[in-house]
Rosetta silent file (secondary structure, phi, psi, omega in degrees, C-alpha in Angstrom):
SEQUENCE: XXXXXXXXXXXXXXXXXXXXXXXXXXXXXXXXXXXXXXXXXXXXXXXXXXXXXXXXXXXXXXXXXXXXXXXXXXXXXXXXXXXXXXXXXXXXXXXXXXXXXXXXXX
SCORE:     score description
SCORE:     0.000 S_00000001
   1 L     0.000  -34.253  179.245    0.000    0.000    0.000 S_00000001
   2 H   -61.765  -35.445  179.211    2.899    2.347    0.708 S_00000001
   3 H   -63.369  -38.695  179.003    4.031    1.955   -2.921 S_00000001
   4 H   -66.245  -43.943  179.729    0.621    3.114   -4.144 S_00000001
   5 H   -64.471  -32.704  176.787    0.680    6.142   -1.853 S_00000001
   6 H   -63.494  -35.111  179.067    4.160    7.005   -3.135 S_00000001
   7 H   -62.950  -40.623  178.688    2.768    7.209   -6.670 S_00000001
   8 H   -65.362  -27.326 -178.551    0.265    9.860   -5.550 S_00000001
   9 H   -82.654  -15.453 -179.605    3.112   11.874   -4.009 S_00000001
  10 L   -61.191  151.089  174.223    5.166   11.923   -7.215 S_00000001
  11 L   -95.073  133.161 -178.477    5.365   15.163   -9.113 S_00000001
  12 L  -109.940  134.059  179.121    4.063   14.910  -12.666 S_00000001
  13 L   -76.151  179.062 -179.776    5.239   17.202  -15.444 S_00000001
  14 L   -65.196  -23.863 -179.153    3.051   18.930  -18.018 S_00000001
  15 L  -102.266   17.932  179.242    3.485   16.004  -20.414 S_00000001
  16 E  -127.864  152.748  177.063    2.625   13.334  -17.806 S_00000001
  17 E  -146.573  144.203  174.575   -0.648   12.241  -16.198 S_00000001
  18 E  -100.042  122.921  178.403   -1.627    9.809  -13.432 S_00000001
  19 E  -122.220  127.449  176.283   -4.712    7.721  -14.275 S_00000001
  20 E  -100.731  140.824 -178.027   -6.339    5.341  -11.792 S_00000001
  21 E  -134.070  141.333  175.850   -8.466    2.502  -13.116 S_00000001
  22 E  -142.692  158.205  178.439  -10.872    0.069  -11.516 S_00000001
  23 E  -145.263  152.555  177.722  -13.377   -2.393  -12.891 S_00000001
  24 E  -155.076  166.578  174.297  -16.327   -4.382  -11.648 S_00000001
  25 E  -123.848  145.898 -179.936  -19.268   -6.306  -12.999 S_00000001
  26 E  -130.639  136.375  177.681  -22.889   -5.887  -12.014 S_00000001
  27 E   -89.232  148.381  177.714  -25.774   -8.187  -12.744 S_00000001
  28 E   -95.028  127.472  178.914  -29.068   -6.899  -14.050 S_00000001
  29 E  -129.248  153.755  174.133  -32.060   -8.140  -12.096 S_00000001
  30 E  -136.599  151.092 -178.910  -35.765   -7.543  -12.311 S_00000001
  31 E   -65.536  144.470  176.161  -38.574   -8.216   -9.920 S_00000001
  32 L  -104.182  -13.448  179.699  -40.682  -11.313  -10.553 S_00000001
  33 L  -134.756  150.635  178.402  -43.524  -10.264   -8.242 S_00000001
  34 L   -74.623  131.710  179.021  -45.265   -6.988   -7.531 S_00000001
  35 L   -61.164  150.536  177.599  -44.254   -5.567   -4.114 S_00000001
  36 E   -69.095  130.775  179.244  -46.902   -5.585   -1.376 S_00000001
  37 L   -58.075  142.173 -178.768  -48.489   -2.106   -1.108 S_00000001
  38 L   -80.879  134.302  174.827  -47.262   -0.147    1.900 S_00000001
  39 L  -101.646  151.803  178.210  -49.755    0.591    4.645 S_00000001
  40 L   -54.243  131.839  178.292  -49.337    3.589    6.974 S_00000001
  41 L    84.275    0.323  179.758  -46.933    2.745    9.785 S_00000001
  42 L  -111.162  162.315  177.574  -45.540   -0.370    8.029 S_00000001
  43 L   -91.860  143.196  177.825  -42.260   -1.069    6.272 S_00000001
  44 L   -60.895  142.067 -177.368  -42.232   -1.741    2.503 S_00000001
  45 E  -121.683  129.354  178.217  -42.025   -5.474    1.721 S_00000001
  46 L  -124.912  145.639  175.695  -40.282   -6.992   -1.294 S_00000001
  47 L   -77.569  144.770 -178.961  -39.957  -10.615   -2.304 S_00000001
  48 L   -78.476  -11.496 -178.417  -36.371  -11.887   -2.438 S_00000001
  49 L   -75.416  138.014  178.006  -37.018  -13.706   -5.715 S_00000001
  50 E  -145.721  166.039  177.062  -35.681  -12.053   -8.864 S_00000001
  51 E  -112.942  127.443  179.235  -34.961  -12.858  -12.476 S_00000001
  52 E   -78.558  132.234 -177.096  -31.440  -12.421  -13.766 S_00000001
  53 E  -132.732   41.821  174.088  -31.368  -10.491  -17.025 S_00000001
  54 E   116.118  175.903 -179.604  -27.714  -10.071  -17.917 S_00000001
  55 E  -139.944  144.554  173.893  -24.430   -8.664  -16.697 S_00000001
  56 E  -125.256  146.613  175.396  -22.484   -5.506  -17.525 S_00000001
  57 E  -101.389  135.827 -177.514  -18.830   -4.754  -16.950 S_00000001
  58 E  -118.957  121.143  173.257  -17.979   -1.282  -15.645 S_00000001
  59 E  -103.251  129.536  177.502  -14.583    0.360  -16.158 S_00000001
  60 E  -120.002  123.519  176.616  -13.927    3.493  -14.100 S_00000001
  61 E  -121.052  141.876  175.591  -10.964    5.713  -14.904 S_00000001
  62 E  -147.109  148.316  172.812   -9.997    8.884  -13.111 S_00000001
  63 E  -114.886   89.633 -171.483   -7.112   11.311  -13.101 S_00000001
  64 L   -60.951  -30.515 -179.284   -7.371   12.612   -9.523 S_00000001
  65 L   -80.874  -14.878  179.495   -4.706   15.289   -9.949 S_00000001
  66 L  -101.326  -16.660 -175.704   -6.438   16.571  -13.098 S_00000001
  67 L    75.165   33.732 -176.716  -10.026   16.396  -11.822 S_00000001
  68 E  -118.720  144.966  173.010  -11.042   14.054  -14.674 S_00000001
  69 E  -149.648  155.889 -177.762  -13.076   10.844  -14.691 S_00000001
  70 E  -151.341  136.180  178.331  -14.575    8.549  -17.304 S_00000001
  71 E  -118.717  134.629  177.665  -16.853    5.517  -17.078 S_00000001
  72 E  -127.990  126.476 -179.874  -17.120    2.886  -19.803 S_00000001
  73 E  -111.313  128.662  179.945  -19.734    0.123  -19.671 S_00000001
  74 E  -124.326  159.257  178.935  -19.286   -2.983  -21.786 S_00000001
  75 L   -77.478  -24.843 -177.194  -21.337   -6.120  -22.297 S_00000001
  76 L  -126.971  172.250  174.868  -18.351   -8.379  -21.744 S_00000001
  77 L  -128.392   86.482 -177.787  -15.123   -8.442  -19.771 S_00000001
  78 L  -122.376  168.524  176.677  -12.470   -9.573  -22.201 S_00000001
  79 H   -61.784  -35.996 -179.213   -8.834   -8.756  -22.897 S_00000001
  80 H   -67.235  -41.064  176.976   -9.938   -7.004  -26.078 S_00000001
  81 H   -59.870  -43.450  179.589  -12.390   -4.765  -24.159 S_00000001
  82 H   -64.300  -45.530 -179.619   -9.586   -3.815  -21.765 S_00000001
  83 H   -62.816  -40.490  178.746   -7.128   -3.157  -24.602 S_00000001
  84 H   -64.968  -36.285  177.856   -9.660   -0.981  -26.464 S_00000001
  85 H   -65.638  -42.407  178.757  -10.232    1.027  -23.283 S_00000001
  86 H   -66.082  -39.249  176.907   -6.492    1.629  -22.870 S_00000001
  87 H   -61.472  -43.677  177.685   -6.258    2.640  -26.530 S_00000001
  88 H   -61.175  -42.355  179.489   -9.113    5.124  -26.005 S_00000001
  89 H   -59.146  -48.976 -174.594   -7.377    6.490  -22.907 S_00000001
  90 H   -78.144  -42.998 -174.512   -4.048    7.050  -24.662 S_00000001
  91 H   -83.349  -28.187 -175.773   -5.213    8.019  -28.174 S_00000001
  92 H  -109.380  -54.938 -173.770   -8.271   10.115  -27.325 S_00000001
  93 H   -75.161  -37.451 -177.267   -8.340   11.350  -23.744 S_00000001
  94 L  -130.345   45.590  178.527   -4.609   11.940  -23.239 S_00000001
  95 L   -65.234  -25.180 -178.706   -3.147   12.102  -26.740 S_00000001
  96 L   -83.925   -3.036 -178.767   -1.233   15.245  -25.723 S_00000001
  97 L   -98.628  139.792  177.907    0.629   13.471  -22.897 S_00000001
  98 L   -80.406  -34.869 -178.526    3.971   11.742  -23.423 S_00000001
  99 E  -127.255  127.821  172.554    3.609    9.543  -20.312 S_00000001
 100 E  -115.236  111.408  178.482    0.395    8.050  -18.904 S_00000001
 101 E   -89.223  111.008 -176.254    1.065    6.467  -15.507 S_00000001
 102 E   -98.037  117.942  177.468   -1.686    3.856  -15.047 S_00000001
 103 E  -102.728  107.809 -174.928   -2.455    2.871  -11.457 S_00000001
 104 E  -133.701  109.354 -177.536   -4.504   -0.312  -11.631 S_00000001
 105 L  -101.088  123.875 -179.679   -4.855   -2.468   -8.536 S_00000001
 106 L  -107.614    0.000    0.000   -6.208   -5.966   -9.073 S_00000001
């Protein structure tokens, strides 16, 4: 953890940027039953049963020292999706930077 904190303390030149990246997947669910109507003084009641209706992968990138962030949602989580995201980061978002320091903790 100390190594990660050291990266944040580094000084970055005008042609360098620090980008942090994280990823997660979330499943899409939908209710299978209508919730019981709430009566005054009672707590809302939901059935625990649900229907799974897919999964999405979420990539979150941020440049904390620049005040920039970007979210990319994909249908899959493949090496190609990751590579395309890195290409977008370097070629589109930070094409003017010579060095992109990518902080990615797995």
